[in-house]
KEKE-3310 file (N, C-alpha, C; in steps of 0.2 Angstrom, whole numbers, plus 5000, padded with zeros to 4 digits):
npx = (4989:4992:4994:5000:5010:5016:5031:5033:5039:5049:5065:5080:5075:5075:5069:5073:5083:5074:5067:5077:5078:5066:5066:5073:5078:5089:5089:5097:5106:5110:5117:5110:5097:5085:5090:5084:5076:5069:5055:5058:5054:5049:5046:5039:5040:5027:5027:5022:5018:5009:5011:5023:5019:5009:5018:5025:5016:5011:5022:5027:5032:5036:5035:5025:5025:5014:5014:5017:5019:5031:5034:5047:5047:5053:5060:5048:5046:5043:5031:5029:5017:5016:5026:5039:5055:5054:5041:5029:5031:5034:5022:5013:5018:5014:5001:4998:4999:4992:4991:4999:5015:5021:5036:5043:5056:5063:5074:5090:5104:5119:5127:5118:5110:5096:5082:5076:5084:5082:5076:5060:5047:5033:5031:5036:5027:5016:5020:5021:5007:5001:5005:5000:4986:4984:4987:4976:4965:4967:4964:4950:4944:4945:4938:4925:4923:4922:4910:4900:4891:4884:4878:4867:4858:4850:4853:4853:4863:4875:4873:4874:4887:4893:4889:4897:4910:4910:4909:4921:4930:4928:4933:4946:4950:4950:4962:4962:4961:4955:4951:4944:4931:4916:4909:4893:4882:4882:4885:4891:4901:4909:4912:4920:4931:4936:4942:4954:4961:4975:4975:4965:4970:4974:4984:5000:5010:5027:5039:5055:5068:5082:5094:5093:5080:5072:5063:5054:5051:5052:5052:5049:5042:5031:5025:5021:5011:5002:4999:4993:4982:4968:4966:4965:4975:4988:5003:5020:5035:5052:5069:5077:5090:5096:5088:5092:5105:5102:5096:5107:5113:5118:5113:5098:5100:5110:5103:5093:5100:5105:5093:5089:5099:5096:5084:5072:5058:5056:5061:5058:5054:5046:5034:5030:5028:5017:5008:5007:5001:4988:4984:4981:4970:4969:4969:4973:4972:4974:4981:4984:4994:5003:5011:5013:5012:5003:5001:4988:4983:4969:4956:4949:4933:4931:4922:4920:4921:4928:4940:4944:4947:4958:4968:4966:4958:4948:4944:4936:4926:4920:4916:4910:4910:4917:4928:4931:4943:4945:4960:4964:4957:4964:4977:4975:4970:4978:4979:4971:4963:4960:4953:4942:4936:4932:4922:4924:4926:4920:4908:4906:4896:4893:4891:4899:4909:4926:4937:4951:4965:4958:4959:4958:4950:4945:4931:4928:4921:4924)
npy = (4968:4962:4968:4969:4978:4976:4978:4980:4978:4979:4970:4978:4992:4998:4993:4985:4993:5003:4996:4994:5007:5008:4999:4991:4979:4971:4970:4961:4970:4972:4974:4966:4955:4947:4947:4947:4934:4926:4933:4948:4953:4967:4976:4991:5007:5019:5036:5049:5064:5067:5058:5063:5075:5071:5064:5074:5081:5071:5064:5050:5033:5026:5026:5020:5018:5015:5001:4994:4981:4978:4971:4965:4961:4950:4955:4956:4949:4950:4938:4932:4927:4915:4908:4912:4918:4914:4917:4912:4910:4923:4929:4923:4927:4941:4939:4937:4949:4965:4977:4986:4993:5000:5001:5012:5014:5030:5036:5039:5029:5023:5014:5005:4992:4990:4978:4977:4984:4998:5013:5016:5020:5019:5009:4999:4999:4994:4981:4974:4976:4969:4956:4953:4955:4944:4933:4935:4933:4920:4914:4918:4913:4899:4898:4901:4890:4880:4884:4883:4872:4871:4884:4882:4876:4885:4892:4906:4913:4908:4911:4925:4926:4921:4930:4941:4936:4936:4949:4953:4946:4951:4964:4962:4956:4967:4973:4980:4983:4973:4980:4991:4986:4987:4978:4973:4971:4961:4947:4945:4954:4948:4936:4941:4947:4935:4929:4934:4943:4948:4961:4968:4973:4988:5001:5010:5021:5023:5034:5032:5043:5053:5063:5076:5078:5076:5084:5090:5081:5074:5072:5059:5056:5064:5057:5045:5050:5054:5042:5035:5043:5040:5030:5033:5032:5035:5045:5045:5054:5049:5050:5037:5033:5044:5044:5032:5036:5046:5038:5031:5041:5045:5054:5064:5077:5077:5072:5081:5092:5087:5086:5099:5104:5098:5104:5099:5095:5084:5067:5057:5044:5045:5051:5041:5029:5034:5036:5022:5017:5023:5018:5005:5007:5011:5018:5028:5026:5032:5027:5035:5037:5037:5026:5022:5030:5026:5021:5014:5003:5003:4997:5009:5015:5006:5000:5005:4994:4985:4992:4991:4978:4976:4979:4969:4954:4951:4964:4967:4958:4960:4973:4988:5003:5017:5029:5044:5056:5070:5072:5085:5093:5087:5092:5106:5109:5102:5092:5077:5079:5092:5092:5084:5093:5103:5098:5090:5077:5062:5050:5034:5022:5005:5007:5017:5024:5024:5038:5044:5048:5049:5048:5036:5027:5012:5004:4989:4972:4956)
npz = (5060:5046:5033:5016:5004:4988:4979:4963:4946:4930:4928:4936:4938:4950:4961:4972:4977:4982:4991:5000:5005:5012:5021:5036:5033:5022:5005:4992:4980:4963:4947:4937:4929:4939:4952:4963:4970:4979:4988:4997:5013:5022:5037:5040:5047:5049:5045:5056:5061:5071:5082:5087:5093:5102:5111:5116:5124:5133:5138:5138:5144:5133:5115:5102:5085:5071:5058:5042:5030:5017:5002:4992:4976:4964:4948:4935:4918:4900:4896:4908:4912:4906:4912:4910:4914:4928:4930:4935:4949:4953:4950:4959:4971:4970:4971:4984:4990:4995:4989:4976:4972:4959:4951:4940:4928:4925:4920:4912:4910:4906:4912:4919:4914:4904:4903:4891:4883:4880:4887:4892:4900:4899:4890:4898:4908:4902:4898:4911:4915:4904:4907:4920:4917:4908:4916:4925:4916:4912:4924:4926:4914:4917:4929:4924:4915:4925:4931:4922:4919:4932:4931:4923:4930:4935:4947:4956:4963:4957:4944:4944:4948:4936:4927:4932:4930:4916:4913:4918:4910:4897:4900:4903:4891:4883:4886:4898:4916:4930:4941:4936:4935:4945:4957:4962:4976:4990:4990:4977:4978:4988:4981:4971:4977:4982:4971:4970:4960:4951:4944:4951:4962:4971:4964:4965:4956:4955:4949:4945:4945:4939:4950:4946:4942:4953:4960:4951:4941:4924:4906:4904:4915:4913:4902:4908:4917:4907:4901:4912:4916:4916:4925:4938:4947:4959:4957:4961:4961:4963:4967:4967:4970:4976:4988:4994:4997:5007:5016:5021:5029:5046:5056:5061:5058:5049:5038:5036:5032:5020:5013:5012:5004:4992:4990:4995:5006:5014:5016:5001:5002:5014:5010:5001:5009:5017:5007:5002:5014:5013:5001:5005:5011:5024:5041:5055:5073:5090:5106:5122:5135:5151:5151:5138:5122:5108:5091:5081:5069:5058:5047:5035:5040:5050:5065:5082:5091:5083:5082:5095:5095:5089:5098:5108:5107:5117:5121:5110:5111:5124:5123:5129:5129:5120:5124:5117:5110:5100:5090:5087:5097:5108:5106:5106:5118:5127:5137:5143:5154:5153:5141:5146:5155:5146:5140:5129:5127:5120:5122:5115:5107:5101:5087:5083:5071:5068:5067:5057:5067:5079:5097:5108:5121:5129:5136:5143:5147:5152)
capx = (4985:4997:4993:5006:5011:5021:5035:5034:5042:5054:5072:5084:5071:5076:5064:5077:5086:5069:5065:5082:5077:5060:5066:5079:5080:5093:5089:5103:5105:5115:5116:5108:5091:5083:5094:5079:5072:5063:5053:5061:5048:5051:5041:5041:5036:5023:5029:5016:5020:5004:5014:5028:5015:5007:5023:5027:5011:5010:5028:5026:5038:5038:5031:5025:5021:5011:5018:5015:5024:5032:5037:5051:5045:5058:5057:5044:5048:5038:5030:5029:5011:5017:5031:5045:5059:5052:5035:5023:5032:5033:5015:5010:5020:5010:4994:4998:4999:4985:4991:5005:5019:5024:5041:5045:5062:5062:5081:5095:5111:5122:5130:5113:5107:5088:5081:5074:5089:5081:5072:5053:5043:5026:5031:5038:5021:5012:5023:5018:5000:4998:5006:4995:4980:4984:4986:4969:4961:4967:4960:4943:4942:4945:4932:4919:4922:4920:4903:4896:4886:4880:4874:4861:4853:4846:4855:4853:4870:4880:4871:4877:4895:4895:4889:4903:4916:4909:4911:4929:4933:4927:4937:4953:4952:4951:4968:4960:4962:4949:4950:4939:4924:4914:4904:4887:4878:4887:4888:4895:4908:4913:4915:4925:4937:4939:4946:4961:4964:4981:4973:4960:4973:4975:4991:5003:5016:5033:5043:5062:5071:5089:5094:5090:5072:5069:5058:5049:5050:5055:5048:5047:5036:5025:5022:5018:5005:4997:4997:4989:4977:4961:4966:4963:4980:4993:5010:5025:5042:5057:5076:5078:5097:5097:5084:5097:5110:5099:5095:5113:5116:5118:5109:5093:5103:5113:5098:5090:5105:5105:5087:5089:5104:5092:5078:5067:5056:5056:5063:5052:5051:5040:5028:5028:5025:5010:5003:5005:4996:4982:4982:4978:4963:4970:4969:4977:4969:4979:4980:4989:4994:5010:5015:5014:5008:5004:4997:4985:4980:4962:4953:4944:4926:4930:4918:4924:4923:4933:4946:4946:4949:4965:4972:4965:4951:4944:4942:4930:4921:4917:4916:4905:4910:4924:4929:4935:4945:4948:4967:4964:4955:4969:4983:4974:4968:4985:4979:4965:4960:4957:4948:4936:4934:4929:4916:4925:4927:4914:4907:4903:4894:4896:4890:4903:4914:4932:4940:4958:4967:4955:4962:4953:4950:4940:4929:4925:4920:4924)
capy = (4968:4960:4970:4970:4981:4972:4982:4976:4981:4975:4970:4984:4998:5001:4990:4982:4999:5007:4992:4995:5013:5008:4994:4989:4973:4973:4966:4961:4974:4971:4976:4961:4953:4941:4948:4945:4928:4925:4940:4951:4956:4972:4979:4998:5012:5024:5042:5052:5069:5067:5054:5067:5080:5068:5062:5081:5082:5065:5062:5043:5029:5024:5028:5015:5020:5009:4999:4990:4977:4979:4965:4966:4955:4949:4958:4952:4950:4948:4930:4929:4924:4909:4905:4915:4921:4912:4921:4909:4911:4930:4931:4920:4932:4947:4938:4937:4956:4968:4982:4986:4999:4998:5006:5013:5018:5036:5039:5036:5028:5018:5009:5001:4989:4989:4971:4978:4988:5005:5016:5018:5018:5018:5002:4994:4998:4990:4974:4972:4976:4963:4949:4953:4954:4938:4928:4935:4931:4913:4912:4919:4907:4892:4899:4901:4883:4876:4886:4883:4867:4873:4889:4879:4873:4891:4894:4913:4915:4906:4915:4932:4925:4920:4937:4945:4933:4937:4956:4953:4943:4956:4970:4960:4955:4974:4976:4984:4979:4971:4986:4995:4984:4988:4973:4976:4966:4958:4940:4946:4957:4943:4932:4945:4947:4928:4927:4937:4945:4953:4968:4971:4977:4995:5002:5017:5021:5026:5035:5033:5048:5055:5068:5083:5077:5073:5089:5092:5076:5075:5071:5052:5056:5067:5052:5041:5054:5054:5035:5033:5048:5037:5024:5035:5030:5040:5044:5048:5055:5048:5049:5031:5032:5049:5041:5027:5040:5049:5032:5029:5046:5043:5058:5067:5084:5076:5070:5088:5096:5084:5088:5106:5105:5096:5108:5095:5096:5078:5061:5055:5038:5046:5051:5034:5025:5037:5034:5015:5016:5025:5013:4999:5009:5010:5024:5027:5029:5032:5027:5039:5036:5038:5020:5022:5033:5021:5022:5008:5003:5000:4999:5015:5012:5001:5002:5006:4987:4982:4995:4988:4971:4976:4979:4962:4951:4952:4971:4968:4953:4963:4980:4992:5009:5020:5036:5047:5063:5071:5074:5093:5095:5085:5096:5113:5110:5101:5086:5073:5082:5098:5090:5083:5100:5107:5094:5088:5069:5059:5043:5031:5015:5000:5009:5022:5023:5027:5043:5045:5053:5048:5046:5031:5023:5007:5001:4982:4967:4949)
capz = (5054:5041:5026:5012:4998:4984:4975:4956:4940:4927:4932:4935:4938:4956:4966:4978:4981:4985:4997:5005:5008:5016:5026:5039:5030:5016:4999:4988:4974:4959:4940:4933:4931:4944:4958:4969:4968:4985:4990:5004:5017:5027:5041:5040:5051:5045:5048:5058:5066:5077:5087:5091:5097:5108:5115:5120:5129:5138:5141:5140:5144:5126:5109:5097:5079:5067:5053:5036:5027:5010:4999:4986:4972:4959:4942:4930:4911:4896:4896:4915:4913:4904:4916:4908:4920:4935:4931:4939:4956:4955:4950:4965:4976:4969:4973:4991:4993:4995:4985:4972:4971:4953:4950:4933:4927:4921:4920:4907:4914:4902:4917:4922:4908:4904:4901:4884:4879:4880:4893:4890:4906:4897:4887:4903:4912:4898:4899:4917:4914:4900:4910:4925:4914:4905:4921:4927:4911:4913:4930:4924:4909:4921:4933:4919:4913:4931:4933:4916:4920:4938:4930:4919:4935:4937:4954:4955:4965:4952:4938:4946:4948:4929:4924:4934:4926:4909:4912:4919:4904:4892:4902:4902:4884:4880:4889:4904:4922:4934:4946:4933:4937:4952:4958:4966:4980:4995:4988:4971:4980:4991:4976:4967:4981:4983:4965:4971:4954:4951:4942:4955:4967:4970:4962:4965:4952:4957:4944:4948:4941:4942:4955:4943:4941:4959:4962:4946:4936:4918:4901:4905:4920:4910:4898:4912:4919:4902:4900:4918:4918:4917:4930:4945:4952:4961:4954:4965:4958:4968:4965:4972:4972:4981:4994:4997:5000:5013:5021:5024:5034:5053:5060:5058:5056:5042:5033:5035:5028:5013:5009:5010:4998:4986:4989:4997:5013:5018:5011:4997:5005:5019:5006:4998:5015:5018:5001:5003:5019:5011:4996:5008:5014:5031:5045:5062:5079:5095:5113:5125:5143:5154:5150:5131:5117:5102:5085:5079:5062:5057:5040:5035:5041:5056:5071:5089:5094:5079:5083:5101:5094:5086:5104:5110:5105:5123:5121:5106:5113:5130:5122:5132:5126:5119:5126:5111:5110:5093:5090:5087:5104:5113:5105:5107:5125:5130:5141:5143:5159:5151:5136:5149:5158:5141:5138:5122:5127:5117:5124:5109:5107:5096:5080:5081:5065:5070:5062:5057:5072:5086:5103:5111:5127:5128:5142:5141:5152:5149)
cpx = (4991:4996:4999:5005:5017:5024:5036:5037:5047:5061:5075:5080:5072:5072:5068:5080:5080:5067:5070:5081:5071:5061:5073:5082:5084:5093:5095:5101:5111:5112:5115:5101:5090:5088:5090:5075:5067:5061:5055:5055:5051:5045:5043:5037:5033:5024:5022:5018:5015:5007:5019:5024:5012:5012:5025:5022:5010:5016:5028:5032:5041:5033:5031:5021:5018:5015:5014:5020:5024:5036:5041:5050:5050:5055:5054:5047:5042:5037:5030:5023:5011:5023:5038:5048:5056:5045:5030:5024:5032:5026:5011:5012:5016:5003:4993:4998:4992:4985:4998:5008:5023:5029:5043:5051:5061:5069:5085:5101:5114:5125:5125:5109:5099:5087:5079:5079:5088:5076:5065:5048:5035:5026:5032:5031:5016:5014:5020:5011:4998:5000:5001:4988:4979:4983:4979:4964:4961:4963:4952:4940:4941:4939:4925:4918:4919:4913:4898:4890:4882:4876:4867:4856:4848:4847:4857:4860:4875:4879:4874:4885:4897:4894:4895:4909:4916:4911:4919:4932:4934:4932:4944:4955:4953:4958:4967:4961:4955:4947:4945:4932:4922:4908:4899:4884:4884:4890:4892:4902:4912:4916:4921:4931:4940:4943:4953:4965:4970:4979:4968:4963:4974:4983:4994:5009:5021:5038:5050:5066:5078:5088:5091:5083:5068:5063:5052:5047:5054:5050:5045:5041:5030:5021:5018:5011:5000:4994:4992:4983:4970:4961:4964:4969:4985:4999:5014:5032:5047:5064:5078:5085:5099:5093:5089:5103:5108:5098:5101:5116:5114:5112:5103:5095:5106:5108:5094:5094:5105:5099:5087:5094:5100:5086:5072:5065:5056:5059:5057:5049:5045:5034:5025:5025:5018:5005:5002:5000:4989:4979:4979:4972:4964:4970:4972:4972:4975:4977:4985:4988:5002:5014:5017:5009:5009:4999:4995:4982:4973:4960:4949:4937:4925:4926:4923:4926:4928:4940:4949:4949:4956:4970:4972:4958:4946:4941:4936:4924:4917:4916:4909:4904:4917:4923:4934:4936:4948:4955:4967:4962:4961:4975:4981:4973:4974:4985:4972:4960:4956:4952:4941:4932:4930:4923:4917:4927:4920:4914:4903:4901:4897:4895:4895:4908:4920:4935:4947:4960:4964:4959:4957:4955:4944:4938:4926:4925:4920:4923)
cpy = (4968:4962:4972:4974:4978:4977:4978:4981:4977:4975:4977:4991:5002:4998:4988:4988:5003:5003:4993:5002:5013:5004:4993:4983:4975:4968:4966:4966:4974:4973:4970:4958:4947:4941:4945:4939:4926:4932:4942:4954:4961:4975:4986:5003:5017:5031:5046:5057:5070:5064:5059:5072:5077:5066:5069:5082:5077:5063:5055:5039:5027:5026:5023:5017:5014:5007:4995:4986:4978:4973:4967:4960:4955:4952:4954:4953:4948:4940:4927:4925:4917:4905:4907:4918:4920:4915:4918:4910:4918:4932:4929:4925:4938:4945:4938:4944:4959:4974:4982:4993:4997:5003:5006:5017:5024:5040:5035:5035:5022:5012:5004:4998:4989:4982:4972:4982:4995:5007:5019:5016:5016:5011:4997:4993:4993:4982:4971:4971:4970:4957:4948:4951:4947:4932:4929:4932:4923:4910:4913:4914:4901:4892:4898:4894:4879:4878:4885:4878:4869:4879:4887:4877:4879:4894:4902:4916:4914:4910:4922:4931:4924:4927:4942:4943:4935:4945:4957:4951:4948:4962:4968:4959:4962:4977:4980:4979:4978:4976:4991:4993:4985:4983:4976:4970:4962:4951:4941:4949:4952:4938:4935:4945:4940:4926:4930:4939:4949:4960:4971:4975:4984:4996:5010:5016:5025:5027:5037:5037:5049:5061:5074:5083:5076:5078:5090:5086:5077:5073:5064:5052:5059:5062:5047:5044:5053:5047:5032:5038:5045:5032:5027:5033:5035:5039:5048:5048:5054:5047:5043:5031:5038:5047:5036:5031:5043:5044:5030:5034:5044:5047:5061:5074:5083:5075:5077:5092:5094:5086:5095:5108:5103:5100:5104:5096:5090:5072:5059:5048:5039:5047:5045:5030:5027:5035:5027:5013:5017:5020:5007:5001:5009:5017:5022:5030:5028:5030:5031:5039:5037:5032:5020:5027:5028:5022:5015:5008:4999:5001:5005:5012:5007:5004:5002:4999:4984:4985:4992:4981:4971:4976:4972:4960:4951:4959:4971:4963:4956:4970:4983:4999:5012:5027:5039:5054:5064:5074:5082:5096:5093:5090:5103:5114:5107:5095:5083:5076:5088:5097:5088:5089:5104:5104:5091:5080:5066:5052:5039:5024:5010:5002:5014:5020:5027:5032:5043:5050:5052:5045:5042:5028:5018:5004:4994:4978:4960:4944)
cpz = (5049:5034:5022:5006:4994:4979:4968:4951:4936:4930:4931:4935:4945:4962:4972:4981:4984:4991:5002:5009:5013:5022:5030:5036:5023:5010:4995:4982:4970:4952:4936:4934:4936:4950:4964:4967:4973:4987:4997:5007:5022:5031:5042:5044:5047:5048:5050:5063:5072:5083:5091:5095:5103:5113:5119:5125:5134:5141:5143:5141:5137:5121:5104:5090:5076:5061:5048:5034:5020:5008:4993:4982:4966:4952:4937:4923:4907:4895:4903:4916:4911:4907:4914:4914:4927:4936:4935:4947:4958:4955:4956:4971:4976:4972:4980:4994:4992:4991:4981:4971:4965:4951:4942:4932:4922:4921:4915:4911:4910:4906:4920:4916:4909:4900:4893:4880:4878:4885:4890:4895:4904:4894:4893:4907:4908:4898:4905:4917:4910:4904:4916:4922:4911:4910:4924:4922:4911:4918:4929:4919:4913:4925:4929:4917:4919:4933:4928:4917:4926:4936:4926:4924:4937:4944:4953:4957:4960:4946:4938:4945:4940:4926:4926:4930:4919:4908:4913:4913:4898:4893:4901:4895:4880:4882:4895:4910:4926:4939:4943:4933:4944:4953:4962:4969:4984:4993:4982:4973:4984:4986:4972:4971:4982:4977:4966:4965:4955:4949:4946:4961:4966:4968:4963:4961:4955:4951:4947:4943:4944:4946:4952:4942:4947:4962:4957:4941:4930:4912:4901:4910:4917:4905:4902:4915:4914:4901:4906:4920:4919:4922:4937:4950:4953:4958:4959:4961:4964:4964:4969:4974:4977:4988:4997:5000:5007:5018:5025:5029:5041:5057:5057:5055:5049:5036:5031:5030:5021:5009:5007:5004:4992:4985:4990:5004:5017:5013:5007:4999:5010:5015:5003:5003:5016:5013:5001:5008:5017:5005:4999:5012:5022:5035:5052:5068:5085:5102:5117:5132:5145:5152:5142:5127:5111:5097:5083:5072:5061:5050:5040:5035:5046:5061:5077:5091:5089:5080:5090:5100:5091:5092:5107:5109:5111:5123:5116:5108:5119:5129:5125:5129:5124:5121:5120:5111:5103:5094:5091:5094:5109:5113:5107:5115:5130:5135:5141:5149:5157:5145:5140:5152:5153:5138:5131:5122:5125:5120:5118:5110:5101:5089:5078:5076:5067:5064:5063:5062:5079:5091:5107:5117:5128:5135:5140:5148:5149:5155)
residu = (MET:ALA:LEU:LYS:CYS:GLY:ILE:VAL:GLY:LEU:PRO:ASN:VAL:GLY:LYS:SER:THR:LEU:PHE:ASN:CYS:LEU:SER:ASN:ALA:LYS:ALA:GLN:SER:ALA:ASN:PHE:PRO:PHE:CYS:THR:ILE:GLU:PRO:ASN:ILE:GLY:THR:ILE:THR:VAL:PRO:ASP:ASN:ARG:LEU:THR:GLU:LEU:GLU:LYS:LEU:VAL:ASN:PRO:GLU:LYS:VAL:LEU:PRO:THR:THR:ILE:GLU:ILE:VAL:ASP:ILE:ALA:GLY:LEU:VAL:LYS:GLY:ALA:SER:LYS:GLY:GLU:GLY:LEU:GLY:ASN:LYS:PHE:LEU:ALA:ASN:ILE:ARG:GLU:THR:ASP:ALA:ILE:ILE:HIS:VAL:LEU:ARG:CYS:PHE:ASP:ASN:ASP:ASN:ILE:VAL:HIS:VAL:ASP:GLY:SER:VAL:ASP:PRO:VAL:ARG:ASP:LYS:GLU:VAL:ILE:ASP:ILE:GLU:LEU:GLN:LEU:LYS:ASP:LEU:GLU:LEU:VAL:ASP:ASN:LYS:LEU:LYS:SER:LEU:ALA:ARG:ALA:ALA:LYS:SER:GLY:ASP:LYS:THR:ILE:ILE:LYS:GLN:VAL:GLU:LEU:LEU:GLU:LYS:LEU:LYS:ALA:LYS:LEU:GLU:GLU:GLY:LYS:SER:ALA:ARG:GLU:ILE:THR:PRO:GLU:GLY:ASP:ASP:VAL:ILE:LYS:PHE:TYR:HIS:SER:LEU:GLN:LEU:LEU:THR:ALA:LYS:PRO:VAL:LEU:TYR:VAL:CYS:ASN:VAL:ASN:GLU:ASP:ALA:ALA:LYS:ASP:GLY:ASN:ASP:MET:VAL:ALA:LYS:VAL:ARG:GLU:ALA:THR:LYS:ASP:GLU:GLY:ALA:GLU:ILE:LEU:VAL:LEU:ALA:VAL:ALA:ILE:GLU:ALA:ASP:ILE:ALA:GLU:LEU:GLU:SER:TYR:GLU:GLU:ARG:GLN:MET:PHE:LEU:GLU:ASP:MET:GLY:LEU:ASP:GLU:PRO:GLY:VAL:ASN:LYS:LEU:ILE:ILE:SER:ALA:TYR:LYS:LEU:LEU:ASN:LEU:GLN:THR:TYR:PHE:THR:ALA:GLY:VAL:LYS:GLU:VAL:ARG:ALA:TRP:THR:VAL:PRO:VAL:GLY:ALA:THR:ALA:PRO:GLN:ALA:ALA:GLY:VAL:ILE:HIS:THR:ASP:PHE:GLU:LYS:GLY:PHE:ILE:ARG:ALA:GLU:VAL:ILE:LYS:TYR:SER:ASP:TYR:VAL:SER:LEU:GLY:SER:GLU:ALA:LYS:VAL:LYS:GLU:ALA:GLY:LYS:LEU:GLY:VAL:GLU:GLY:LYS:GLU:TYR:ILE:VAL:GLN:ASP:GLY:ASP:ILE:MET:HIS:PHE:ARG:PHE:ASN:VAL)
# end
C-alpha cells in the first residue's frame, strides 16, 4: 500500500533535515534555497511496541514492521502557483502525495537565512496556503468552464458536479482550503477525490524549534496554534536539529541517555511517524507465527477480505473466513492456544470490519 506523506514548507525551514531523520535515504541538506530539486522518497518503519510484545511471546524467526513512504518536496516560494521557483514542478509533486506534513520554522538562527529575511511561521504558513489555494482555484475554474455547456443539458450528475465546484470556488476565494468542504453522495465524493485538490489533503503541522523549546514549545508555536485552531489539524513540536543528532547515535542505549538528558521520553520523530500514519487514515493488523510476526497496513474501515488481499490477492478472491484474536487477549493469555482454550478466538466472515491491533489468520480457497 504505497501511500505517501509529502513534507512541504518554505526553503530553509528544516524539511530535508527532518527527512534525513525519518529515512535511511539521505537528502542533500544545505543553507540555501532549492537545495532539494527532485523529491526524495524514503520508506520508513512505523514504530509499534505491540510488535515487540508479540515477538517475546511467539519467538519468531523474523519480525516485519509496517511502513509508509515520506516524500521530501523542494521548498515552495511565493508565486509558486504561477511557476515561480520551479513552482509548477513542486506543486505537481505535492499532488502525488496523500497527505501533507507542513514544516514551519519556529526558531531564530542568524546563521540560517530565511527566504523572506525574517522568521514568522504564521506568515510562512499563509504563503504556502495561498499558493496551494491559487493552484486549486485555477483547476476548479478550468473544470467549471469545461462542464458549463454539458450542465445545460440537464444531466443531474453533471449539475451536482457543477454545484460542488461552485462551493469549492467560493471557499477557495475566501482564502480557505478545500478540506473544509464535505461532499455528499457517492458520485459526488468520487468526483471530489478525482480532482486531486492540493488543499483537500489532510495536513499535520510540524513546528521546528530550538533545543530549549523541544519540550514545551515557544511563543512562535503558540501563534501557530492560534492560527490553526479552526482547522482541526494536529500540531507537533520538534527540535529537528536535535532529532538529527539522535538519529546519528549508534546504539539504543546512547539514544536513551541523550533523550533522558533532554527530558524527553522518546524521539520526536517516532510521534511524527505515528501521526503521519494516522493522518493517512491507516491502521495495523498482525499475523503471528513461528516463521514471522508481521504488521500489515489497511485503511480504517477495511473488511476482512480486503485485509486478506493485502497479503495476496488470492486470499481476497478465495476468502472463506478470518480467525481473529484481539491483541489484549493474546498478550494477557500468552499464546494462541490459550486464547482458543479461553474461547476468545473469533471466527469472522466477509462483513467483518478490521480493528486496529487485530491478530488475524485467513482461511481461503482458490
